[in-house]
N, C-alpha and C positions, 0 to 999 in steps of 0.2 A: 409294531404290534403284529402278532401272528394273525393270519387271515381267519383262522378258526375262532378267534376271540374278538375280532374287530367290532362285531355287532354290539358288544358291550357298550360302545360309545354312542349307540343310537338312542337319542333322548326319547322318552315315552315307551321304551321297550326294555324288557328284562330278558337276558339270554341265559338259558339253563345249559348245563354241560351237554356238549354235542355227542350224540351216539352215532357211530359209523353206519349202522344199518338197522332197519326195522325187522322185527320178527316175522311180519307179514307184509305183503305189498299194499300199496294205497287202495287198489280196487278190492282186494281181498278184505281189507279192513272196513272200507266205507260202502262198497257195493254201488248200486244204481243211484245216480244223483237225481234230485227233483227240486222244484221250486215250491217253497212254502212261504207265502207272504213276500217279504223283501229279502229272503235268504235262500241260498242254495244249500240244500240239506242232503245228508247221506241216507242210506237205507234205514237207519235207526231214527231218522227225523231230526238229528242234530245238525246245526250249521257246520259246514265243512269247507275248508279252503286249501288250495294247493299252489305250488310254485315250481316253475321250471322255465326252460327257454322256448323261444319261438324260432323255428327255422326261417331262413330268408326265402324270397320268391322261388318257386320250383321251376320257373320257366326254362325250357330246353335252350341251351346255348348261352345262358347267363353265367353258368359256372357254379352257382350256389347249390344246385341240385345234387352235386356229388356228396353232400353231407346227408342226403336222404337215404340213410342205410342203417342196418341193424346194429353195427358196431358203434355208431354215434349215439343212437338211442340207449344202448346198454351202458355206454360211458356216462351219460348224464344221470342215469338212474343209480348206477353203482358208485360213481365218484362224487357226484353232486347231491345225491339223495333226491333227485327230482321226482316229483309225483305226477307231473303233467308235462306234455310237450305239444307244440303247435306245428302243424304242417300247413304252411302258407302256399296253397295251390294256386299258382298264377292262372287267372281266368281268361283275360281277353287281350293282353298285350302280346307282343311278339314272343313266340315260343310257349305261350300259355295253352290252356286247355282248348281254346277255340281252334288253334292251329295244330296242336299235338295232343288230342284227347287220350290216346292210348298211352303215350309216354308219361303224361302228367298223372293219369289215373294210376299207373303202375308205381309212381313215386309215392302217391298217397297210400297205396296198399302196403308198400314196404315199411313206411313209418307206422301205420296202424298195426300191422302184424308184429312189428318189433315192440311197440308200446304194450300190446296185449301180452306178449311173451314176458315183459318186464313187470307186468301188473300196474302199469301207469294209465292215467287218463290221457286221451289224445283229442285235441281240437282239430277238426278237419275244416280248415278255413278257406272260403271262396275269396281269394285275394284280388279284389277289384275295387276301383273307385267309381265305376258307373255300371254296376251290375243290372240296374233296372232297365238298361237299354236292350238287354237280351235275357229275360228271365227264363226262357226255355233252355238256354245253355246251362244255367245253374240247376234247373230242375233235372235235366238229363244226368248231370253229375251226381246230385244228391240222391236221386232215385237209385242209382247204381250202388252208392255207398250204403243206403238204407237196406237194400235187398241183401247185400253181402254182410253187413255188420249191425243190422237193426236189433239183433238179439244180444249184442255185445255191450255190456254196461260201460266199457272203457270209452266208447265213442261219444263225442260231443260235436254237434253240427254248428259251425259258425258260418251263417249263410250270406254274410256281406261284411267284408273287412272294414272299409272306410268310405262311406258315402260322402260326397263333397258338400261344401257349405251351400251350394246352389240347389242341392237335391232336397226339396221340402219333405219333412218327415211325414206329415199326414197325407199329402197329395202324391208323393212319389215312393218314398222308402217303405212306408207301411203297406201300401197295396202290393208292392213287389214281395215283401216278406210274407204276406198272407198267402200269396200264390205258391211260393216255395214251401212254406210250412204245411199247407194243405196236402201237397204231393208227398212230403216226407211222412206226415202223419197217416196217410193212407197205407203206408208200409210199416212204419215204426211208430207205434202209438205213444211212446213215453220217453225216449232218450232226450236229454237236454238239448234245447236249441237256443243259440245265442244270436241276437239280431243287432246288426250295426246301426249306429245312430248318426244323425246329421252332423256336419262339420267335422269330418274325419273321426267320427265316433266320440265326440265330446258333448254334443247337445242332448245328454241323457234326460234333461229336464223336459224337453219337448216330447220325448217318448213317454215320460211319466204322466204328462198332461193328456196324452191320447194313446193309451197302451193298447196292444193287440189283445183281442178278446176271442173267446171261443176255442182256444187251444190250451192245453196244459203244458207245464214245464218250459215256459218261455222266459228267458232273461235277456238283458240288453248289454251291449258292448260299451265299455269305457276305455278310451285310449288316452295316454298322456306321455309327454317327454319332459322329464323333470327340469331340464335347463330352461324350458319355455313355459310350461304350464304349472301354475303354483296354486296358492290358496284359493283364488277365484274359482278354479275348476274343481277343487276339493269341495268348496261350498256348493257348487252346482250339483256335484255328485251326491252330496249328503242330502240336498233337497229332493233329489230324485228317489233316493232310498227312503226318505221320510214319507214320500208320497205313496210308497208301497210297491215299487218295482224292484226286482233283483238285478244285480249287476255282476259282470265278470270283466276283469282287466285282461283282455286277451292279447293286448300288445302294449308295452310301455318301454320307455328308454330312460337311461340315466343321464342322457346328453340333451342336445338341442333338438327341436322338432325337425330340423333338416337331416337328422341322423348323424351329425358331426359334433365336434367340440369335446371338451373334457367331461368327466363324470362330475355331476353336481351332487356331491355326497349329502349335503344338508337337505336339499329338496327331495332327493331319493329316499333318505331316511324318513322324512315327513310322510311321503307317500306310502312307505311300508307301514308306518304307524297307522295311517288312515285305513289301509287295507286290513291290517290285523284287527283294528277296532270294529270293522264292519264285516269281518269274515269273508273277505274278497280274495279270489284266486288271481294269480299274476303270471303272465308269460312275458319274459324279457326279449326284446328285439336287439340283436339277432345272432343266432348260432351260425356264423359265417366269418369269412376272412377278408371281406371287402375293406379297403383302406379308408375307414372312417371310424369315428368315435363309438358308434353303436355296436360295432362288431365285437363279438366275444373272443374271436381268434385272431392271431396275428396273420398278416398276409402270407400266403403260401403254406399254411398248415395243412398237412395231409389229412384226408377224410377217413382215418382209420380208428379214431377214438382212443388212440394210445397217447393221451396228452398229459403232460405235466404242466405245472404253473407257468414256466417260462414261455409257453406258446400262447398263454392267455393275455389279452389286452387288459388295460386298467378296468374297463367295463366287465370283461370276463371274470376277473378276480373278484370284483365287487359282487357280481351276480352269483358266482359260485358260492361265495361266503353266505349270501342271503338265502339262497335255495337250500344249502346244506343245513342251515339252522332254522328253517321256516317253522317246523313243528315245535321248536324249543323257545321261540320268541313269543312273549305275552305282552299285550298292550297294557300299560299302566295309567294312561291318561296324562302323563307329563308332557310338556311341550319342550322343544329343543331350545337351548340357549342361543342368544344372538351370536353372529359371527364375530 
């Protein structure tokens, strides 16, 4: 089956004919995003959701940062019809912002500027598993971003990628988030802020039970890997939504939680149906060539964005198809057939 029609097989979704390009860009169409109840809405007040890739860790010396360039961003917008991209700025590991602030900030700027030029939304992600140990480092980064881009509707702040299971939501993650949010809001009063949740951004129900108050336009992060996280996590996410908080899927995988394995098409299709039902945005991990199932590019792919399907992995082909057709897919309520 051709990749541009494969989504017809996704149960619960109806695929309409794919259009190669929009008359206007995503940001020109939707404008500044905001939180209204449990929904992320556009400037007209209507729920809005977007799909695109997440870049891999930006850390200097790791190799994935070569994809942090304008050619790559232009490629996913023009060839995939991506409306959002995520810059995963490594925070505190070797080669991250802590040891190379200028280099990693420059990478963030390259992606943001390229996304703005393409009319895309861009998640600026503080990619850490223990950010609460050094909130001042995160604050220094996001204050710079807010001063430079606070008037730019494209920019979304993701202030904590994946807190660990041991990091208690109410005692550890929430106080960290409140510190960082306050500093961002002192500069940028309204751009969307996404807050990571406990257990690698899966315990959204704990955030729903004790949400952040006193700030506007705050949503919460939901992460999953389809090969490992299934109906139980969807039920947890639905409970959080029903409790009144807004969610964004800032990172997800078609494979196992360790980033490897094959594409779990059935569970990935179910997750896409769940996202469409609830108007959730999705950024797939990862636009990189690491030799693992989650990578969208085959090992050794040049960072020039001049890519045809043969350089895409099985995950890359699946995700390209999904992103291309995102605006054409409507949720019908049907459930997938058994294997």
